[in-house]
N, C-alpha and C positions, 0 to 999 in steps of 0.2 A: 111894690114889694122889693126889698133890697136883694141884690144879687148875692148868691152864695159863692159863685165862681164868675170871674171876669177875665177874659183873655183879650189882649189888645195888641194888634199888629205883630203877632208872634212869628218868629222865624227860627228854624233849626236846620243845621246841616250835619251830615255824618260822613266822615272820610272824604270831604270835598264835594259831596253830593247833597243838593238841596232836598230836604225831606218835608219841611213845613214852610209855607210861605204866606205871610200876611194873614194869619188866622186871627179873626176877631169874633168872639162869641161870648155868651153868658148863660148861666143857669140859675134859676130861682127855685123857691120852694114849690114842690109838687111836680116839677119837671121830671119826666122819664124819657131820657134822650138815648136814641139808638144811634151809635156811631157806625156808619157803613163805609166800606172801602175795600178794594181788592187787596190781596196779599202784597205786602210791601208798600202799601199806600201811605203808611206813617201813623196808623191808628195807635199802636202801642207806644210809639214815640210821643204822640200827642198826650196820651194818658199819663205817661211817666213825667212829662214836662209839667203837666197840670199839678201833679203831686209833689213837684220840687225835687225829683230825683236827678234832674238835669237843668242846666242854666241856659235860658234862651240866648241865641246870638243877638237877636233884636226883639223888641217888644217886651211884654210882661204878662205874668199870670198872677192874679190875686185870689186868695181864698179867704173868705170872711173879711175882706178888706186888707189883708196882709199879703205881701209878696210871697209867692209859693216857696221861694228859696230861703225865706226868713221865718217861716211858721215855727211856732214853739209847741210845747206840750199841750197847751189849751186848745189850739187849733187841731192838733193831731188827734186829740180825743174825739173830735167832732167828725172825723173822716173814717170811712171803712173802705178797704181795698181788697179785691181778689185778683191776683195776677194770673197769667196764663199757666205758669208752673207754680204750684203751691210751695210754700217755704216752711212746711211743717217739720217738726223734729222727729226723726224716725224712731228714736228710742222711747218716746213718750206715748202713753195711751191717749185715746180720744178724750177720755174724761180728764186726764191730767192737763191736756191742752186747754180744755174749757175752764178748768179751775184756775190755771195760770192767767188766762186772759181776763177772767172775771175779777181777779185781784188787781189787775192793772187798769180796769175800766170802771170808773165810778158809776157810769150810767148803765151798767150791765143789767139786762132784763132776764132774770133767771127763769121766769115763766115762759117767755118766748123761746129761750134756749132749750128748755125741757120739751116744749111742744114740738119744735123742729126736730130734735133728736129722736123723739118717738115716731113722728110721722115719716121721717126719712130712714128709720131703722138703723141708726148709727150704733155700731157695736162698741160701746163705751170702754169696755175692759181690754179691747184689742189694741196692740201697739200700731202706730202709723205705718210701720214697715210692712205690716200684714194686711193693711186695708187695700181694697180694690181701688183702681183709679176713680171710679164713680163715688165711692165712699170718701176718699180723700177730698174730692172736690166738694162734696156736700159738707164735710167738716169745715173746710176753708170758708165756705159761704156762711155757715152758722157763726163762725168766729167773727166774720165781718158784719153780720146783721145784728147780733145779740146786744151790742151796746148802743143800738138805735142811732146810727150816725146821721148827721145832717147832710153830709155829702157821701154818697156811695158810688164807688168806681169799680167796674167789673170788666176785666179783659178776657174775653172768651170764657165766661163762667159756666157754660153748660155743655162744653165739648164732650165730656165723659159721662154725662147723665143720660139715662134712658128717657123715653118720651113721657112716662108718668112722672118721674122726678122733675123733668124740665117744666111740666105744667104746674106742679106744686110750687116750684121755685118762682116761676113767673107770677103766680097768684100772690105769693108773698111780696114780690116787688111792688105790685099794684097796691096792696094793702099798706105797705110801709110808706109809699109815696103819698097816699091819701090820708092816712091816720097821723103820721109823724111829720108830714109836710117837709120831707127830705127832697133833695135833688139827687137823681140817679143817672149815671152815664154808663152805658154798657155796650160792648162790641160783641158780635157773634157772627159766625158764618151761616147760622140758621135764620134766614131772613123772615121766615114765617113766624118764628117766635117773637122777633122784634116787632113785627107788624101787629101782633096780638096785644102788646102791652105799652108800646112807646107812644107818647103824645107828640114828641118832637123828633125830627130826623136831622142828624148832621151827616152829610154826604161828602166824603173826602176823596178828591180826585186831582191829579196833577199838582200835588202839594198844597192844594187849597180846599176850603169848604165851598163846594159849588152849590150846596143847599143847606140852610139852617133855619128851619121853620116848623110849623105844625105839620104833622103827618097828613091830616085832612086837607090842608092847603096844598101840599105836594101832590096829592092824588087828584085834586081839582086842576092843578097847573100842568101836569104832564099827561098828554093824551096821544093816542095813535089814531091817525086819520086814514080811513079807507076810501079811496077816491074812484069813482066810476064816471068817466067823461064821455061826451058825445063825439069828441074828436081826439086824435092822438095828443098825448100830454108831452110837454117839453121834458128833456132828460133830467134837467135840474131846475128847481125853483129856488129863488133867492128869498128865503124866509128867515126872520130873526128867531133865535133860540131853537134852531132846527137840530135835533140830535141824530136823525136818520131819515133818509128818503130813498125810495126806489120807484122808478117810473118805467112802465113798459106798455107801449101802445095806449090803450084807453084806461088802463088800471094803474093805480099808484098807492103807495103807502108812505106816510110821513109821520114822524114822531116829533112833537113840539114840547118844549119845556116851560113855556110861559103862555099857556092857552087862555083865551078869553072867549066865552060863548059867542059873542057877536062876530068873531072871526069866521065862523062857519058860513054865514050868508055871504060875506065878502068874498071868500074863496070860491064858493059855489058859482057866484056870478062871474068872477074873473076867469075861472077855468071851464065854465059851462059844464058843470059836473054835479053829480050827487055825492055827498060826503056823509059817511057814517063815522061818528065820534066814539072811540072806544076808550073808556077809563081803565087804568091799569092798577094791578096790585103792586105792593112794595117791591117784590122780587123782580117783576117785569120792569118796573121803573129803574131799579138798580142796573139791570142788564142793558137797558136802553142808554143809560148814561155812559156805559162802558163798551159800547159797540166799537 
């Protein structure tokens, strides 16, 4: 399946500080990618560079085979974007926004737009300046979804939405990815939401993607080991891909990032210990990577 997005050896710096280093990744039809990272990790910088708003210092980004900095009207029609801060026109009503975008987008789906406006209770006759933060965010999302983009990028799209609206929005994401075979990349601080819908995880840490694979594979690979030994354990074990360890007397806790089930018996024999393997949720995995 051809890639909608291809990132190759991407580097970006800002005011002399390295923000992105050697990022290589891709997205294809049906991908719902959750972009995880601490505040300041470079998530917004990565998304903006993907969209061609900034020029890479090194490497390249291609959208539909075209360099992101050279995309034209045809490629732009195939992209939807929801930034952290909406760029809605304060003096226009919600309905006027929708009509304006519909005229500019040949693929505008009026039925989808109408359904979303009804289910999300968008006050169409009200000017943007009088909408609540949640209503503004819903409108920005509808504007990005209704022309059925092949690549949808969302930067903190649910920060102002209540739990019910977030659930509705996430359901729409899954439907769009499945029905339209789009690629979706979104960042959010609400990791439980991302866990619910994403099939792939991009984990950004120390300017690099330390993980970019299926979410299920990540959950199989990152485990927390609870160790009970017959004799005092060493203070530190030299283990590859170790994210965290704490040893005290006969008890120990270790988190590994590249776990294989056969390692359990090997470690039990080496340490003369009993080991319980705990598989973690996405939020706990994120925290372990950032201890």
